[in-house]
C-alpha positions in Angstrom: 64.2 3.8 -110.0 61.6 7.2 -110.6 62.9 10.5 -109.5 59.2 11.4 -107.8 60.2 8.1 -105.4 63.6 8.7 -104.6 62.9 11.0 -101.6 60.5 8.2 -99.8 63.1 5.4 -101.1 66.2 7.4 -99.5 64.0 7.8 -95.9 63.7 4.1 -96.2 67.6 3.1 -96.6 68.0 5.9 -93.5 65.5 3.8 -91.5 67.2 0.2 -91.9 70.6 1.3 -92.2 70.8 4.3 -90.1 72.2 8.1 -90.4 73.8 9.2 -93.6 77.2 9.3 -92.2 78.9 10.3 -95.7 77.8 12.0 -99.0 79.9 13.0 -101.4 80.6 13.7 -105.4 82.7 12.0 -107.9 82.8 11.8 -111.4 78.9 13.3 -111.6 77.8 10.1 -109.3 77.0 10.9 -105.5 78.2 8.2 -102.8 76.0 8.1 -99.5 77.4 5.7 -96.6 74.8 4.5 -93.7 76.0 4.8 -90.1 76.1 0.8 -90.9 78.6 1.3 -93.7 75.8 0.5 -95.9 76.5 2.6 -99.1 74.5 4.2 -102.3 75.2 5.3 -105.4 72.8 7.9 -107.4 73.7 9.3 -111.0 70.9 11.1 -112.5 70.0 10.7 -116.0 70.4 14.5 -117.0 73.0 17.0 -115.6 72.4 19.0 -112.1 74.2 21.7 -110.5 75.3 20.5 -106.8 74.3 22.9 -104.0 75.4 23.1 -100.4 73.3 20.2 -99.2 74.3 17.6 -101.9 71.6 14.6 -101.2 68.8 17.8 -101.4 70.2 19.1 -104.6 70.3 16.0 -105.8 66.9 14.8 -105.8 64.9 18.4 -106.4 67.6 18.2 -109.7 66.0 14.6 -110.3 62.4 16.0 -110.4 63.2 18.7 -112.5 61.5 18.0 -115.9 63.7 18.1 -118.8 62.6 18.0 -122.8 64.1 15.0 -124.3 63.5 13.4 -128.1 63.4 10.0 -128.2 64.0 7.8 -131.3 63.1 4.3 -131.6 63.7 1.9 -134.8 63.2 -1.7 -135.6 62.7 -3.5 -139.0 59.4 -2.5 -140.1 58.7 0.3 -137.8 60.0 3.6 -135.8 58.6 6.2 -134.0 59.8 9.4 -132.6 58.7 11.9 -129.9 59.3 14.9 -127.8 58.6 14.7 -124.2 58.7 17.5 -121.5 59.6 15.4 -118.3 57.3 12.5 -118.7 54.7 14.2 -121.1 54.3 13.8 -124.9 54.3 17.1 -126.6 54.8 15.3 -130.3 55.3 12.2 -131.9 55.0 10.4 -134.9 54.7 6.5 -135.4 54.6 4.5 -138.8 55.6 1.4 -140.1 56.6 -0.2 -143.1 56.7 -3.9 -144.5 59.5 -6.1 -144.3 59.5 -9.4 -145.5 60.6 -12.3 -142.7 63.5 -14.5 -143.4 62.9 -17.4 -145.7 64.1 -21.0 -145.3 64.6 -20.8 -149.4 68.2 -21.6 -150.8 69.9 -20.7 -154.5 68.9 -18.0 -156.3 65.3 -17.3 -155.0 67.1 -16.8 -151.3 69.1 -14.3 -152.9 66.5 -12.8 -154.4 64.7 -12.5 -151.4 67.5 -10.9 -149.5 68.4 -8.0 -151.7 64.6 -7.6 -151.7 64.4 -7.7 -148.1 67.7 -5.3 -147.8 66.1 -2.7 -150.2 62.9 -2.7 -147.8 65.3 -2.3 -144.9 66.7 0.8 -146.5 63.6 2.3 -147.0 62.6 2.0 -143.2 65.3 3.6 -142.6 64.8 6.7 -145.1 61.4 6.9 -143.8 62.4 6.9 -140.3 65.0 9.6 -140.9 62.3 12.2 -142.8 60.2 11.6 -139.7 62.8 12.7 -137.3 63.9 15.7 -140.0 60.2 16.7 -139.7 59.4 16.2 -136.1 62.2 15.8 -133.6 64.6 18.7 -135.6 62.6 21.6 -134.9 63.4 21.0 -131.5 66.8 19.9 -131.6 67.7 23.5 -130.2 66.0 22.9 -126.9 66.3 19.2 -126.4 68.6 18.4 -123.5 69.4 15.0 -124.8 68.5 12.4 -127.8 67.3 9.0 -126.4 67.1 6.0 -128.6 66.1 2.3 -128.5 65.3 -0.6 -130.6 68.0 -1.6 -133.1 71.3 0.0 -132.8 72.2 -0.8 -136.4 69.4 1.1 -137.5 69.2 3.7 -135.3 73.1 4.8 -136.0 72.1 4.5 -140.0 69.3 6.9 -139.1 71.2 9.0 -137.0 74.1 9.1 -139.9 72.1 11.3 -142.2 74.2 15.0 -142.0 70.6 16.7 -141.4 70.3 15.0 -138.1 73.7 16.0 -136.8 72.5 18.1 -134.4 70.7 15.3 -132.9 73.0 12.7 -133.1 75.3 14.9 -130.7 72.9 15.0 -128.2 72.7 11.2 -128.0 72.5 9.4 -124.4 73.4 5.8 -123.0 72.3 3.1 -123.0 70.5 2.2 -125.9 66.7 2.1 -124.2 65.3 -1.6 -123.9 61.8 -1.4 -125.8 60.2 -3.3 -127.8 58.2 -3.2 -131.5 58.1 0.8 -131.5 54.2 1.7 -130.8 52.8 4.3 -129.5 52.4 2.7 -125.9 55.9 1.8 -126.3 57.2 5.0 -126.5 54.9 6.9 -124.1 56.5 4.0 -121.4 60.0 5.6 -122.8 60.3 8.1 -119.8 60.5 5.8 -116.6 63.8 4.7 -118.4 65.4 8.2 -119.6 64.0 9.7 -116.2 65.1 7.2 -114.2 67.8 7.6 -111.5 70.4 4.8 -111.6 70.7 3.2 -107.9 73.1 0.4 -106.5 73.1 0.1 -103.2 76.0 -2.4 -101.2 74.2 -3.6 -97.8 77.7 -5.1 -95.3 76.4 -8.4 -95.8 77.0 -8.1 -99.6 80.5 -7.2 -99.8 82.9 -10.1 -99.6 84.5 -11.7 -96.5 
């Protein structure tokens, strides 16, 4: 859920299920219990400092802008960006042709597979250079690196020793994205800024 919507949504939960009778923090997750026993679990995408009023401090912290880096890689295309909150600060989107699969067999298929492998290697190499040039200068100021696309290719990019400071900041889960275009990159804050919400109403529990 978008952090900006969280407060209004919680008000709606209280209207439907009664006052919050218990609010507690456990293993980084905020647990809320309503008067009718409905339970809500909230997990923020970034670290936060609990205050005396847990729910108030959580919702306020969730809305705070954080600087984050994003790396998206798929075969033939990659995109990187640095965000302040939902605002894009710097980015680079690029592409390199990778041939599709072939139904041909024998020697020609082997030759095609080698060529395709070389093209994929080139995508990784170029994505590494883009990340070094665009993301690495911000490694000291970002609070997390969010990745998306092909996990294997992302892993190969981050295996470059120069990107170790960014790799150490990598966050899970992998962002669910399509082809790494500028438009897709601009949409990633809706995922990496989202608060993870689980609600269990009395009727959802097994008898």
